[in-house]
C-alpha positions in Angstrom: 143.8 72.6 153.7 141.6 74.9 155.3 140.6 78.4 154.5 138.8 80.3 158.1 136.6 83.6 157.0 136.3 86.2 159.8 135.4 89.5 159.8 137.9 91.3 158.0 139.2 88.5 156.1 140.2 85.1 155.7 143.5 83.3 155.9 144.5 79.7 154.3 146.2 76.5 156.6 146.1 73.7 157.2 142.9 71.0 158.8 144.2 70.7 162.1 145.1 73.9 162.7 142.1 75.3 161.5 140.7 73.2 163.8 142.1 73.9 166.4 141.7 78.0 166.3 137.7 77.0 165.5 138.1 74.4 169.3 140.0 77.2 171.0 137.8 80.0 169.6 134.5 78.1 170.8 136.0 77.6 174.1 137.0 81.4 174.4 132.9 81.5 173.6 132.0 79.5 176.4 133.9 81.2 179.6 132.9 84.8 177.6 136.5 86.3 176.8 138.8 86.8 174.0 142.6 85.8 173.0 145.1 86.8 170.0 146.6 83.7 169.3 150.2 83.4 166.0 149.6 80.9 163.6 150.7 79.2 160.3 149.1 80.6 157.7 149.8 79.9 153.6 150.6 83.0 151.3 150.6 83.0 147.8 153.1 81.5 145.3 153.3 78.8 147.9 155.2 80.7 150.5 154.4 80.4 154.3 153.4 82.6 156.3 151.6 83.6 160.4 149.3 85.7 160.9 147.5 86.7 164.1 143.8 86.5 165.2 141.7 88.0 167.7 139.7 85.4 168.5 136.7 85.3 171.6 132.3 85.3 172.0 132.8 87.7 169.3 134.2 85.8 166.6 132.5 84.6 164.3 134.8 82.0 161.9 133.7 80.3 158.7 136.0 76.9 157.8 135.9 75.9 154.7 137.9 73.6 152.3 140.5 75.3 150.6 141.4 72.6 147.3 145.1 73.3 145.4 147.2 73.8 148.2 149.6 70.1 148.3 151.3 71.6 151.2 150.3 72.6 154.5 151.1 75.0 156.9 150.8 73.2 160.7 153.1 74.0 162.9 152.8 71.0 166.1 153.2 73.8 168.5 151.3 75.9 168.5 148.6 73.4 168.0 149.9 72.6 171.1 149.0 75.5 172.5 146.0 76.2 171.5 144.3 72.7 172.2 146.4 73.5 175.3 144.8 76.8 176.6 141.3 75.4 175.6 142.0 72.3 177.9 142.7 75.1 180.4 140.1 77.1 180.3 137.4 73.7 179.2 137.6 72.1 182.4 136.6 74.2 185.4 138.1 74.0 188.7 137.1 74.7 192.0 138.5 76.7 194.0 139.1 77.3 197.7 137.2 79.6 200.2 140.2 82.3 201.1 137.0 83.3 203.2 137.7 80.6 205.9 133.9 79.6 205.3 133.6 76.0 206.3 129.8 75.9 205.9 128.1 72.3 205.1 126.1 72.5 201.9 123.5 71.0 201.7 123.6 67.9 198.9 121.0 66.8 196.2 119.2 64.3 198.9 118.9 67.5 201.2 120.9 66.3 203.7 124.7 67.8 205.0 127.0 65.9 204.5 128.7 65.9 208.2 125.4 65.7 210.2 123.2 63.9 208.1 119.6 65.1 208.8 117.5 66.9 206.4 119.1 70.8 206.5 117.5 73.8 207.0 116.0 75.1 204.2 
């Protein structure tokens, strides 16, 4: 079990869930964006619940082990969703130009692909 501390308190969740939350928060921070997530948590007296958290560039999360709670509130669907969101944001994808510009740009060696001559500088 892990306790996730954030600005206004903390929640207890499973190890894998905490790892997915922190990873997604890291990816959101690199993209300078935020998102609201809904995760399973452990409530007092062995009860389960859910928490909604806003995470992003300003998130300062601290995760520490939480001893004494046997059942880990984890949800494979939520973990997979957070990992999928992280993957989508973490992999930059090239975008096609929508202005019709087909200019050949110089590569690292200074040559344009189409002409095989030094590019103008």
